[in-house]
N, C-alpha and C positions, 0 to 999 in steps of 0.2 A: 404408524401412520396409515390413514385412511388411503384406499386405492380407487381408481377409475379408469375405465378405458373409453376414450373418445374416438369416434369414427367419423370421418368426413367422406362423403361420396365423390364421384367422378363427374366427368361431362356428359352431356346428354339429359333429355327429360327423364323423370323418374316417376314411380309410383308415389302414392302419397307418403308422408313424412312417417306416419303411424307404421305403414306397410312396410316400407322401406328398412325401418329399424328392426321390426320383428323378422325380416329375412335375414339381416346381418346377425342377429342374435341367433338365428336358426343354423347359420353356416358356422358362426363360432363356436356353438355348441356341438355340432356335428364333428367339428375337427378334434374336439376334446373327447368326444365319445371315441372317436377313432384310435386315440392313444391311451385309452382307459382312464381318462381323466374327467369323468362326467362331473359336472357342478350345478348347483341351482343357484339363483339369485346373483347372477354376474354382474356387478356395477358397469353400467354402459349408458353412455350418452351419444346420440346421432346429432351431428351438424347436417342439417339439410338446408341446401340453397337454392335447389331446382326452381323453386317458385320466384325466385328473383329475376329468372330469364324467361320461363315458360309460364304461360297464361294458365294453363290446367295441367294436372299431373296425368300419367298413364294411369290407366282404369282396368283394374283386373277382372272386372265385370264385362268388358268388352270383348266379345268374340270375333269380330269381323277383322280378319288380319289387315284389311286394307284402310281400316280407321287409324288415322294419326295418332290416336290416344290408344291404341291395342299395344299391351304389355306383351312382347315376343320373348322375352327372356326373364321369366319370374324365377325365383329361387327353387330349385329342384334337388333333391339329395344326389350326390355323387355316387358314381359307380366304381368299384376298386380296380376295375380292369386298368392294365399298363396301356401307356400311349403307344401307338404304331409308330414306328422310327420312321422319321422322313428320309429322303433320299440324301445322300452325302453331298450331292451337288447342290440341294437346296440350304443344307446347312453351311456350305461354303460361301453361298451367295449372302445368306444372313450374316453372317461374320465379317465378311468384306464390307457390306454396308454399315455396319455398326462401327469399324475401324476407320472407312474412309469419310463417314458423315461429317464428321469435324473438320478434316482437312478441306473439304469441298466448300461448306457453308460458313466457316469461321476463319477470320483473318488471324494473324499472330496475336494481334491485341484484344483477342475476343470481341471484337465488333462483328456485326453479320455481313456475310458477303450474299450478293445476289438477293438483295432486300425486294425486290420486285417479286422475285418467284416465291419467296417465302412467305410474303403477304397473301399471295394468290392462294397458296396452299393452306394457309392459316383460314381464309376466309371461307374456302370450300369443303375443307374436312375437319376443321376444328371450330366449328360456329361459337360455341360458348366461349372457347378460350380466345378467339378474335373479338368477341363482345367484352369480355374482361380486360383485354389489354388496350381496348378503346377508351381512352382517357375522357373522352366525350359522350361517352355511352351512359345514357341514363337507365335505370331498370325500367324495363317493359311493363312492371305490375306497379311501379311507384316513381311517378317522374320527380320526386322530392329529393332523390339520391343517386349517385352514380353507383353502376354495377359494381365496379371492382372493390369499392369501399362498403358497401352494403355485405357483399359476400364475406370478406375479411371479418367485418364486425361481428358476424353469426359466429365465426369460429374463435374469435378473441373473446366475445362475451363468455362463452363456455369454458375456455381455458381459464380465465379470470375467475368465474364461479367457482372453480375447482382449485384455486391457487393453493390451498394449504393440503392438498391431496398428492399423493404419488401418482403421476399422469403417465399412462400408455397411449399414445396417439397413433391411430392407424388411418393413413391417408391413401385413398385409392384415385390413380390416374389424374385427372386435373385437380383433383383435391391435395394431391402430394405438392403441386405448385403453389396452391393457396396456402397451404399449410407453411411451406417454407418461406413465402413471403411476409406471413403474421410472425413465424417465430424470428424472422431476421429483423422485423421492423419493431418488434416488441420484446427483444430478450432482456431488458432490464424490468419487464412488468410480469414474466412468465416463467415458470420452469416445467420443462417436459422430461421426466426420466427416461423414457423409451420412446423413440419415434420409428414406426415401421411404414416406409413407403412401399405401396404394392401397384406393380403395372403401370409404374411412374413415367411421366413424361418429361420429367426434370434434364434427361440427357440430351433432349432435343437441342441443335444448336440455337436455335432461335430463343428457346428459354434460357439456356445458359448465358447468352450474349445479353439478355434483358437483366437477369439476375444480377451479373458481374457489372453492368453499367450503374446499376442502382447502388450497389456495394462501394463501386469504385469512387462515387461521389461523398461516401462517408470516410473512406480510407483509402488514399489514393496510393498507397504502398503495396496492395494486394496483386497479385498477378493471375489468381483464379478466384472464383467465387469461394465463400468460406461457409462451414456449417454452422447455423445458427447457434449461438453461444448460451442459450438457454437450453440446449440438449445435454443434460449432465450424465447420462448413464450411457446409452448405446443408438445408434441409427443403423437399423437393417433395412437394407434395400432388397425386395423380393420381387423376381420377375420370371416368367415363363419365356422360354427360349423363342416361342412362336408367337409371343404376344406383339402385334404390330404396333402399338402404341409406345411401349417400352422397347423402342427399338434399339436404344442404346443401353445395354444392360448392366453396363460396369459405370458407376457413378463415382465410385472411391477416387480414379483419376481425374475426375472433373471438379469435384470440391474438396477444398483443403480443410483439415481438421479444425475444431475451433479450439479456444485456450484450455479446455479440458482434455485436448487430443483425442475428441471424438469426431470421428468420421464416419462415412458411409462403408458399411460391411455388406458386400454384394454376393447375394444368394440365390442361385438358380433354383426354382421349384417347379413341380408339374401342376398347372392348373386344368383339372379335370372337368370343367363346367361342359355339359352337354344337353342339348335338348332337341327332342325330335331328329336325332341323327346328326345334328349339326353342334359342331365344338365352337367355344369362343375362349380362347386362352387368355383373354384381357378381363373376363369377367369377375367382380369383386368375390362373388360367393365361392368360386373355385378356388380363390386365394385365401380366403378366410378360412377354410377348412383343410388346408395343407398341415401335413405334420410339422412342418418348421415353425409355423405361425401360432400352431395349437400348443406347441413346446414352449414358446416364448411367453404366451399367455398363461399357461399353467405356472411357469415359473415365477413370472410376475404376480399373480394371485396368491401364490404360495408364500410371498414376502421372502424368497431366498434372493430376490434380485436377480436382474437378468444375467450378472456377470457369470453365473455358472454356464449358462449356455453359450455364452461368448466364448469362455474360455475354453470349453470342450470343442466349440467349431474351430478355433483359431489353433488348436493344438492338432486336431485332425487334418487341418490345412496345411500345417506345417510338417506332417508326417508325409502326407502326399507330395508336397513340395521336395522334400528331403529324397524320397523314393525317386522322383523323377529325375532329379540332379546325378543320382547315382547311376541311373539308366542311360543317362545323356553320355556320361564319362565311357561307358562301354563301347559306344559307336564314334 
């Protein structure tokens, strides 16, 4: 069976579709090179939707950093240096926020709590997402269509175009929300072998509440959101512990498995994106070149299936868990 890798970008304005696809490919190739698996002619399609919300793309030729179209975070090759460890206090705070977020903002029935506060946060810090969820929002660049539907149609059309292919879908940031919506709503029309969410905001309480409410109208028996049934192979959720958008790094406990028993496998990775001395652990390019994603892509393209990587990862995780339980018994 022919294979295709499909990528969908995240929130915020982007450079042109052609340039963004080029940068994603460079990052993917960099990751493969780093594990000694260089390839040529990788089958790849980019789902570009920034132009639906933003009237002009970022311009790599603009050098004035105060220009709103200045591209301040282009693709740059990663350095192999290790991350400087943060303070223990910082790590504990991040862990606490992740654990307590759902308790604060989600009611027991998974409806949203403090809706007024979450709406304000959404409008201020997640403008694209706020527009996406506003059902009365028309596309700024095309008044003939609603923003959410137009964005979803971009992805759906590409997935249907490659319906006879084995698909690896990589979704970054808000792109993982768009992908989840499309995969959930059109499970009978498409099939995705492997889904990789990177820097995903799917764990945010307001997102969980919206997804659950929509799924609940179709299946009143569920007690948590369900993994889209069209994912037939694996769902890997990759996040860097310092990624502020992927503040909930564990999605396995938020989303129930689908009928194929496929659910999220959460994997912590190191996003090494840095430019001009400034790091950004949320940047797509840093995720795309990680060893973990490169290994999955290589296995996918080798037609070995993703099961090999998945089984090795689960086996390693079980060994660690078993060792941890033995240590616990000593105390």
